[in-house]
N, C-alpha and C positions, 0 to 999 in steps of 0.2 A: 556056288548057288547064290542067286540074287535075292533081293528083298521079297519079290513076289513069290519066288519058289519057297522061301522060308515061311511066308504067310500061308501058302497053300498046304505045306507039310504040317504046320501047326493045326490046321483045320482038318487034317486027316485025308487030304486028297492031293492029287498031282495035277499039274497044269497040262491042259491039252496041247497038242502040237501047234494048233493055230494060235493059242494064247501065248505060247512061248515065242512064236514068230512076231506076234503083235507087239510084244513089249521088249523084244530084243533091240538093244541100242545100236544105232547105225554107227559103225566105226568112223565114218567120214565126218561125223559131227564133232569128234574129238580132235580133229586136225585143225591146227591154227590157220586162220584165213588172213592173208596179208591183203588188207584193203587197198594198198598202193601197188599191188603186183602188176596190174594191167594199166597203170597210169603212164601216160606219155606227156611230158611237159610241152605246153604250147608256147607260143611266142611270148616272151617276157616272163615266163615262169622260171623259178629257180632250178638249178641242176639238182637232181636227186642224189645227194651225197649224205653220208652220215652226219649227225648233228655236230660232232666235235670238229669235223672238217669244215662244215658251214660256218661254225663260230670262229674258227681260225681265219677264214676268209674275211669275215666281218672285221676282225682285229687288224688284219693286214691292210684293209682299205681305209679304216679310220685313222690309224697310226697315232695321232695325238690330238688333244683338245687343249688349247691354251687357256690360261686364266685371264680371259678378256674382259671380265666384268669387275667393277670396283664398288666396294662398300665404303662410304665416307659419311659418317654421322657420329655425333656425340663424342668427337675427338678420337674416334677409332677409324682406321683406314687400312683396307687390305684388298687384294685381288682374289677372285674366286671363279669357279666354273658353276654356273647356275643350273637348276633343273631343266629349264627350257632349252638351254644351250646343249646340254648333254643328250636329252631326248630327241631334239631336232637333228642332232648329228647321227645318233644310233638308229633312229626310226627308219629312214629311207634305206640305209645299208642292210639292216636286218631284214627288211621287206624284200630287198633284192636277192638275198641269199636264203630266204625261206625260214628265218629264225623267228620263233614266237616265244615271248616271255610272259608267263602267267603267274599271278600271286595265288598260291594255293592255301596259305594259312597266314593269318595276321593276329599277332598277340600284342594287345595294346594296354598300356597303363596310363593313368591320368593323375594330375596333381594341380591343385589350385595354387596360384602364386600371384605376386604383384610386381609391377615394374618399379623402377627407381622413382617414378613420379606418383606412385600409389595407385595406378590403374590396375584393375583386376584382370588377370589373364588365366588361361588354362593351358597347362603343359601336357603334351601328349608324346609318349615314347612308344614306338612300335618295333617289333621284330617280325619281319616278313620272310616267309619261305617261298622261294620262287622255283617254278619248273621251266626249264629251257628246252623247247622242242625244235627239232630240225625239220627240213623239208620232207623227209620220209616219214615223219610222225614219231621218230625215235627221240628219246629224251636223254639228257645228260644223266649219268648213273647215280647222281645224288641231287637232292634239293639244295639250292643255294640260299643262304640266309644273309640278310643285311638289316641294319637298324636305321631308324630315322627319328628325329626329335623336332618338335615345333611348338611354338606358342601362338595362341590366338585368343581374341577377346569374344569371339562368337562361336560358330559351329564348324569351323574349317580346320581345326587343329589336326584331326585324324588324317584328312586328305593331304594336308601339307606334310605331315610326318611320313606318310607312305610315299609321297613324291620324292622326299629326300632319300628314303630307303632305296627307291628305284635308281636314283642318281648314284648312290654308293655302290649298288650292285653292278651297274654298267661300267663304272670306272674301275672297280676292283676286279671283276671278272674279265674285263677287257684289258687289264693292265695298261690303262691309257695314260701315257706320259703327258706332261704339260709343255715340254720343249722349252721350259724356262732355262735361263742361263745357270749352269752348274756353278756353285760357289767356288769349287776347286779350279774352274776354268780361268779365273782371274788371278793375276799375280801382281803384287804391288811391291816395288823396290823401296826399301826403307832409305830415308835420307841419312846424311851423316849426323850421327848423334854425338852430343858432347861426351867425351870419354869420362869414365868414372874418376872421381878425384882420389888422389893418393892420401894416405894417412899423414904424410909429411906436409902436404899442402894445407890440410886442416890444422895441423900443429902450428904452422907459420901464421895462419890467419888468427888463431887463438892468441898467440903470443904478441901479435901486432898491436901496439898501443892505440892505434887508430880504430880498432874493432870495437864497436859499441856494445853495451850490455845487451841490447835487444838482439843484435846479431849473434852474440855468444849463446843466447838461449835458442835461437834458430839453428845454430850449428849443432846444439845438443839434440834437437829433434831430427836433423838430417842424419847424424851419426847413429841414432837409435834405429831409424828406418833402414839404414844401410848395414845395420848390425856391425858397426865399427867402434862401438863404445869401448870394447876391451882390446882394441888394437894398440900395441906398444910402440911408443915413439921416444926419441931422445928429447928431453925437455931442455929448458934454458940453462940448467946447471950441468947438463951432460948426463943426467941419470935417465934410466928407462922408466916411463910412466904411461899409463893408459890414456887414451884421448879423453875418455869420460872423466877420469880423475883430474886431468890437466884442465879441462874446460871448467869443471866445478870450482877448482882452486882459483883459477884466474878470475872467474866471475866474482867469487867471494872477495878476493883481494881488491878488485876495482870498485866493488860496492862498499868497501870499508869493513866487510865482515872478517877479513883476515888480519886486521890490525889489533 
């Protein structure tokens, strides 16, 4: 029994046959209507494929975006892929394959700050939820989110931050490589390095009367860095002694401390 039948029963009457027919719901109205069912692509229109396939075709066509722009100011220098470069690359290709990207929710926060020169700026950080639609009107099964951050001295911080968020979305969802040279692709052969000195060679230099006091101190630093201070060697009397002890003793004797 429907709402109208219930209302009639509560009033102590029943609906007439014509009233029942008048308010009977047409079952065809409950049927989903596909607005694209009769659509036939014209010249230049995208192929009517599901959104995930259309997005895959976009990725296959773009392949990579190099870091062709350079920031060089205040002693800082690096390469990057700017917003305009990314949007100009994705724009025509998404249009070709019928992909639409819409921001459906923007969550922004603001903070006042200053530059190193004392100029007042406003920082804007946004989290944007995006809907990606395909040529058939179907959407990816979840909203995609990306963040952007920007500084501005006037009223453009929010727009800048959203532009950065769009760049992040396109590069991330597109898995867009840079085609920069992989660090592992280069191999450098090391030159012939001087072999590590033996404990005996240090002993001979310490015992050499031509070795200066300054050089003896330097040998002590080298032995400490090489963790060889406790290495045992045969001293000038034929006894076993550590290099550290030998060096300190010889240094003291030559400076008059051992007399």
